[in-house]
N, C-alpha and C positions, 0 to 999 in steps of 0.2 A: 402603667396608667390603667386606670379602671373607669368604666362608665359610671358606676354608682358605688360609693363607699358607704357602708352601713355600720353605725355605731349603736349598740344597744344590747338588748336581752337575748340570750341563747341559753336553752335549757334542755338537757336530756329529758325525754318524756316517755311515758307508756300510756297507751290510749285503750281503754275498754269500751267497745261499741256494743250497746244493748240491742237485743233482738227487736225487730221491728214493731212487735206488738206489746213492747214494754216501754214505759217512760221512767225517768229518774225517780226512785221511790221516795215516799215520805219516810220519816223516822220510823224505824222498826218494820219497814216494809221490805219488799223483795223486787229484784229485777234480774232478768236472764241475760248473761253475757254472751253475745254472739261470736265475738272475736277479740283477741288482745293483740295489739300492734306496737312495736317499737317505733318511736317517732322523735322529732325534735320540736320543741316549742320555743317561744320567745318572739316578740315583735320583729326584732332585726332579723332573726334566722328565717322566719316565714317570708318576710319581704325579700330577703336574699334569694330564697329558692325560687319564688315567683318571677323575680327579674331575671334570674339565670335561665329559667324556662323560656322566657320571652326573648332570649338571645343576647342579653347584655353581660358584659364582663364585670363582675361584682367582687368586692373585698369586705370582709366582715371583721369587726372587732367589737369588744364590749366587756361583759363580765368575765371573771376567771372561770375556768372550767374545772369542775371536780374530777379528780383522778378516775373515780369509779365510772364517770360518764364520758371520758375523753374518747375512747375508742368509738362510742356511738356518735358523738358529735363530730370527729374528724372523719369517720368512715362515711356517715350518711351525708354530711354537707359536702364533703370532698367529691362525692360522686356527681354533683352538679357543676363541677368546675369553679367553685367558689374559692377565692383566695383567702386561706385561713392562716397565713403566716404571722399575722399580728396577734393572734390568740395566745393566751397564757394558761397553762395548767398549773394549779396550786393546791396543796393539801388543805383539807377542811375549808373549801371554798366553793362558790358557785351554787346553782340551784338544781333541783330536780323536781319533777311533777308527775302526778298521775291525773289522767283526764277520763271522765265517764261521759260518754256522748250517746244521746238518743236522737231521734229524728229532728228534734227542734231546739235542743239545748245542749250546752256542754258545761260540765261542772268540774273545776279544777281543784285538786288538792296539792299543796306544796308547802314551801317555807319562805314565800316571797315576803311577808310582813316582816319576818326576822331579818331577811336579806336586805330590805331597803332601810330598815331602822338600826341595824347593827353596824359593825366595823366595815369599812370600804372593802369590796370585792370586785373591783373592775379596773381596767387599765385606763391610763391617760389617753385621750385622743391624740394620735400622732399627726403633727402638722403636714408632714410629707404625704400621708395618706389622703388627707383632704385636698391638698394642692394638686395632687396628681389624679384627681377625679373630676367628672364632669357634673355630677349630681351627688347629693348626700341624702341618706335617710337617717334621721336623728331621733333616738328614743330620749325622752326627758327625764329618765328615772335615776340618773347617776350624779345627782346633786350638782356641785360646782363643775364637775367634769362635763356634764352635758351643756352647761351654759359655756364652758370653754370651747367645746366643740363648735357651738353656734357662733361664737366669736371668731373662730378660726375660719368658718365658712364666710362670714362677712369680710374678713381680712383679705381672703383669697378670691373673693367675689364668686363663691361657688353656691348656687342655690340649693336649699335643703327643705325636705318635707318632714314634718313631725306629726305627732298625734297626742292627744289627751294631756295637754298642758294648759295651765291657767292663762287667761288673757293678760294678767298683769306682769308676766315674765318675759325675760329677754328672748327665751327660745321660741315662744309663740309669736311674739311681735316682729321678729326679723325673718320668719320662715316665708318660703316661696309659697307654701301651702300648709295648712294645719287642719287635721282631721279630729273632730271632737265627737266621742261616743256618748251614748246615754250613761255609761258607767261613770265617766268623769263628770258630767253634768250633775248626776245624782249625788255624787260624793262632794264636789266643790261648790256647787250651786243649788243645793237642796232647797226646795221650796220657792225657787225663783222662776219667773216666767221665762220660757225658752226664748221667746222672741227678744226679750230685753237682754238676755245673756248674749244672743247672737249679735245684737246691735253693739254691745260692749266689744266683742271681738273685732267687728268691722272698724270701730272707731280707734282701736289700739293696735291692730295688726296691719302689716303692709301687704301681705299676700292673700291668696285665695283661702277663704274660710269655709269649711264643710262641716255640717252637723249630720251625723248619721243616727237612725232610728231603728236599727235591725232591719226587718223586712218592710218597714213602712217607708214613705217618701222622705227622701233626704233634702236638705237645704243647702245652697251654696251661693256665694256672692264674693265680690271683691270690695274693698273700701270705696265708697262713693257710688257703688252700684246698688241695684235693687235685688232683693232676695228672689232667688230662682229655686224651683222645686223639680226633683227628678223622681219619677215612680220606678222603683227597682223591679228587677225581673222576678216573676213569681215561679218558685220551684218547689219541689219536695226534697228538702235537704237530707243528705245522708250524715253529714258531720259539719257543724258550723264552726268548729275550732279552727282558727287561723283566718277566718273571713275577713275581719277588720284589718289584720296585718297585710293580707293580700291586696286589699282595697288601697291601703297606703302605698304599697309598692307600685301598683298600677297607676296611681296618681303621679308618682314620680316618673314612671315611664312616659305618660303623656306629656308631662311638662318638658322632659328631656327631648321629646320629638317635636316640641313646639306646637302641639294641637291646641285648639280652643278649649275653654273650660268645659263647654258642653260635650265635646268629644271625649275629653279626658274622664269626666265623670261617668259618661255612658260606658266607656271602655272599663273603668275600674270597677263598675257595678257588675259588668259581665264577668270579669275576672273573679270577683268575690263569689258570684253565683256559682260559677264553674267549680271553684274550690269547694264550695259546700256540697257538691255533687260527688266528691271524692273523699277518701279517708286514708290516712290520718293526717290532720294538720294540712299543710300545703304540699306535702311530699309528692302528691300526684297531680299537682297543678298542670293545667294544659298549656300547650304552646300557643303561639300567635295565630296560627291557622285554625286551630279549634276555637279560639276565642271569637275570631271574626266570623266563623261559621255559626256559632251560638248566637251572636248578635243578629246575623241575617235571619236565622230561624225565628227569632223573637222580636223582631222589629215592629215598633208601634209608633204612630204619629203623635200620640198624646202623652208620651213619657215626660215631656218637659211642660212646665207650666210657670207663670209668673205669680209670685205671692201677692 
């Protein structure tokens, strides 16, 4: 039995962190690398690390692991106590990435476009893994298998949290919470008014809807409710890679604990901020005591507002 089952992206990664006085360069430009770090990327992997650091029992499944990256994936993720027994290693499969991180941005180089448009390279979701969990984090990137995972969650009455999926799909509409970033909005709803798109999610989805805007105020609401605003924590980030994945994982944590939407959003924002103060990805995510202490140090009465 696991507290949280995560089905989604897992990718061996190498992170190059630029020296603090350099930003990611323009074409034909130059930047100084301060350190190079082995890491693990992927939405599901980062969420699993965060939830494990918060003290939950997690199980991870998703895309096939490339043999060249298997030692890194199993070694690094296994150190957090994440159950990896459902993962598969297959030749000529999986993803790998290189990330260039400066103080404000992270730029990813990989083969994700070919991965998503090419032949299938991921496991079927296992019904027993979903049935034997209390909460699910579901990535929407695995075509019909992601929808199948959502259908299994509904079948077994297991709440799930997803991210960056369109409002007209089964995965978004049946989620306990859906987190939508500016990347998905810019791609799927280019040129459309954000408030109009937010309204479409509220009309079609049954759970908590959250729109994130990087370091700017985020929106959240439930169907039938009014849009609320949360002003995130102001920090000087070290590496923003994995912030959104950490935020999604922390939303699942709050829902699993039965917290209010306000408490859940505030906590998730604190988790994402703390992850941005570490490097690389979510590998050095803080535990619950550090998150609570961060919230106490940065508590303000005006973080929430009504739109």
